[in-house]
C-alpha positions as CSV (number, residue, x, y, z in Angstrom):
1,M,-11.7,-28.2,14.3
2,L,-11.4,-24.5,14.0
3,F,-8.1,-24.8,12.3
4,L,-9.8,-26.9,9.6
5,V,-12.4,-24.1,9.2
6,T,-9.6,-21.6,8.6
7,L,-7.8,-23.9,6.2
8,G,-10.9,-24.7,4.3
9,V,-11.8,-21.0,3.9
10,F,-8.2,-20.3,2.8
11,L,-8.5,-23.0,0.1
12,L,-12.0,-21.9,-0.9
13,M,-10.7,-18.3,-1.4
14,E,-8.7,-19.5,-4.4
15,G,-12.0,-20.3,-6.1
16,V,-13.5,-17.0,-5.0
17,T,-10.5,-15.2,-6.2
18,W,-10.6,-17.0,-9.6
19,C,-14.3,-16.2,-10.1
20,T,-13.9,-12.6,-8.9
21,H,-10.9,-12.1,-11.2
22,K,-12.6,-13.6,-14.3
23,Y,-16.1,-12.3,-13.9
24,V,-15.7,-9.1,-11.8
25,M,-12.3,-7.7,-12.6
26,H,-12.4,-8.7,-16.2
27,G,-16.2,-7.9,-16.3
28,F,-18.0,-5.0,-14.8
29,G,-15.0,-4.1,-12.5
30,W,-12.6,-3.6,-15.4
31,Y,-12.6,0.1,-14.7
32,L,-10.7,-0.6,-11.4
33,H,-8.6,-3.5,-12.8
34,E,-7.5,-2.0,-16.2
35,D,-4.6,-0.1,-14.9
36,H,-3.1,-3.3,-13.5
37,H,-2.8,-4.6,-17.1
38,Q,-0.8,-1.6,-18.3
39,P,2.9,-2.3,-19.1
40,K,4.4,0.0,-16.4
41,Y,2.7,1.0,-13.2
42,D,4.2,2.4,-10.1
43,G,2.8,3.0,-6.6
44,F,-0.9,2.5,-6.0
45,E,-3.3,1.4,-8.7
46,K,-7.1,1.6,-8.9
47,N,-6.9,-2.2,-8.8
48,D,-5.7,-2.0,-5.2
49,A,-9.3,-1.2,-4.2
50,F,-10.0,-4.9,-4.5
51,F,-7.8,-5.4,-1.4
52,V,-10.4,-3.3,0.5
53,V,-13.3,-5.3,-1.1
54,F,-11.8,-8.5,0.3
55,A,-10.8,-7.0,3.6
56,I,-14.2,-5.8,4.6
57,P,-15.8,-9.3,4.9
58,S,-12.8,-10.5,6.9
59,M,-13.0,-7.6,9.3
60,A,-16.8,-8.0,9.7
61,L,-16.4,-11.7,10.4
62,F,-13.7,-10.9,13.1
63,Y,-16.0,-8.4,14.6
64,F,-19.1,-10.5,14.7
65,G,-17.1,-13.6,15.8
66,S,-15.6,-11.7,18.7
67,Y,-18.8,-10.1,19.9
68,T,-21.2,-13.0,19.5
69,S,-21.2,-16.6,20.5
70,H,-20.5,-17.6,17.0
71,V,-16.7,-18.0,17.4
72,Y,-16.4,-19.9,14.1
73,L,-17.0,-16.6,12.3
74,T,-13.6,-15.4,13.6
75,Y,-11.9,-18.4,12.0
76,I,-13.7,-17.8,8.7
77,G,-12.4,-14.2,8.8
78,L,-8.9,-15.6,9.7
79,G,-9.0,-17.8,6.6
80,I,-9.8,-14.8,4.4
81,L,-7.1,-12.8,6.1
82,C,-4.5,-15.6,5.6
83,Y,-5.4,-15.8,1.9
84,G,-5.1,-12.0,1.6
85,I,-1.6,-12.2,3.1
86,A,-0.6,-15.0,0.8
87,Y,-2.1,-13.1,-2.2
88,F,-0.1,-10.0,-1.2
89,L,3.2,-12.0,-0.9
90,V,2.7,-14.0,-4.1
91,H,1.0,-11.5,-6.4
92,D,2.4,-8.1,-5.3
93,V,5.8,-9.1,-3.9
94,L,6.9,-12.2,-5.9
95,I,5.2,-11.7,-9.2
96,H,5.0,-8.0,-9.7
97,Q,8.0,-7.1,-7.6
98,R,6.3,-4.1,-6.0
99,F,8.6,-4.8,-3.1
100,K,12.1,-6.3,-3.9
101,W,11.9,-9.0,-1.2
102,F,12.0,-12.3,-3.3
103,K,13.6,-11.1,-6.4
104,N,15.9,-14.1,-7.2
105,T,13.8,-17.1,-6.2
106,N,14.7,-20.3,-7.8
107,N,11.7,-22.4,-6.5
108,W,9.9,-24.3,-9.3
109,Y,6.5,-23.7,-7.8
110,L,7.0,-19.9,-7.5
111,K,8.5,-19.8,-11.0
112,G,5.4,-21.6,-12.4
113,L,3.1,-19.1,-10.7
114,R,5.1,-16.2,-12.1
115,K,5.0,-17.8,-15.6
116,A,1.2,-18.3,-15.5
117,H,0.7,-14.7,-14.4
118,K,2.9,-13.4,-17.2
119,I,0.6,-15.4,-19.6
120,H,-2.4,-13.7,-18.0
121,H,-0.8,-10.2,-18.5
122,K,0.2,-11.0,-22.1
123,N,-3.3,-9.9,-23.0
124,M,-3.6,-6.3,-22.2
125,G,-7.4,-6.1,-22.7
126,K,-10.5,-7.2,-20.8
127,E,-11.3,-10.1,-23.1
128,D,-9.5,-13.4,-23.9
129,S,-7.4,-13.6,-20.8
130,Q,-6.4,-16.9,-19.2
131,C,-4.9,-18.1,-15.8
132,F,-7.1,-16.3,-13.4
133,G,-6.0,-18.2,-10.3
134,M,-3.2,-17.2,-7.9
135,L,-2.0,-20.2,-6.0
136,F,-3.4,-23.0,-8.2
137,V,-2.7,-22.6,-11.9
138,P,-2.6,-25.2,-14.7
139,V,0.2,-27.8,-14.3
140,K,1.7,-27.0,-17.7
141,Y,3.3,-23.8,-16.2
142,F,5.2,-25.8,-13.6
143,K,6.6,-28.6,-15.8
144,Q,9.4,-26.6,-17.4
145,F,10.7,-25.7,-13.9
146,K,10.3,-28.9,-12.0
147,K,13.5,-31.0,-11.8
C-alpha cells in the first residue's frame, strides 16, 4: 500500500510541476525562471532555486514521517524525492545536457520529451509558452520518433 502512495505522489507531481511551471515560473516567479530561457547558460541559474522549493516539502515530510506515527508522510516525501530525481535526470541531464551522461540517446520517448522542451524554449519570454510538463507531453511530439 505504501508503494502505491509513493507512486501516486510521483504521478501527481507531474501535475504540480505543470501548474508550477505555467503559473509560478511563467508568472510571479519569472524573475527566478527567466535566466533558464536565455540562449546560453552555464553553471547555476536563479532557476535552480526551484529545486530547493520542491525539496523543502519532501524533507519536511521525511522528518515528520520519521518522528511521528504517521509513517505515510515518509512515503509522500519519497514520491516527491523520486520525482525530483527523475526531473533532474530528464530535464537537466538529458534535455539541457548540463551533464554529458545521456548525450546520444536514441529512445523515441526521450526524443519526444526533448522535442517538446525545445518547443517550450522556442519562446524566450514569459508569455505564450507551451509544453509545461516534464514526463507527460502532448502525443504529437512522440509521433515522429516512434517506429
